[in-house]
N, C-alpha and C positions, 0 to 999 in steps of 0.2 A: 523563431521562435519567441512567444510570447517571451515579456521579464518578468515573471513574477515575484513579488514580491513576502515571503520567506524570514521567518520567527529565523531568530538566532540564538534564542534562549536553552539552556546546555534543560533536558530534561523534558522538556516539555513535551505537551499532548497535543499530538494534532492530528483534523478530522485532515483527507482528501476523498479525494475521486480521480478512480483511475477509467479511461474511456478507449473503447476499440475507434479504430478506426474507420470501422463496418460497424456502421451503428444496425444493424439488417439483421448482422449475424448471433449467433449464438457460441460464437468458437470458449467461449470462460466455461461455460454448464456444464458443452458438449464437452470438454478436457481435464474434465475438473480437477483428476489426480497429477497433472502439468501442475495447472496453479497451486496444487499446496507442494508441491517439491521446492519449486518454485520459489514460494514464502522460507518452508523450510529451509533449506537453501542459505535464502541474502543471511535467515533469522542464527543459524551459525557465525557465518560471516556477521553479523552487524549485532546483534545480542538489541532486540529493544520487545517491548510488549504489546501481544494486538489488542485491545480495548475492547475493541468489535470490527467484526468483521461479514460485510454483504454483499453480497454475489450475485449477482443478477445475468443473464444470457449478453449482457455488451456492453458493463458496469460493471464495480463495488463499489463501494464506500470502505473506508478504514477508519479508527481512531490507536491511533497507537504514540504511545509514552514513552520517547527515546532515557533510554539510562541516564543516570546524573553527570555534568564535564558532558554531556554527548548534545550538537550544538544543529548538526549534520544525516538528512533524513534525504 
């Protein structure tokens, strides 16, 4: 697994991409309700603001803002 350099700034706004292992799959759009529920569940446990979210068949782009005092995304 790569050793990514991640900002530790609390309350930061971050951009990231999540890819499916199988880039030929359309699982994300085929199961949009499940993906949305997973995000809702995560936000209930760890509040953050979704500034932007683009969901494509094989990957998603996000811009999130963490709460003040939180640097753990």
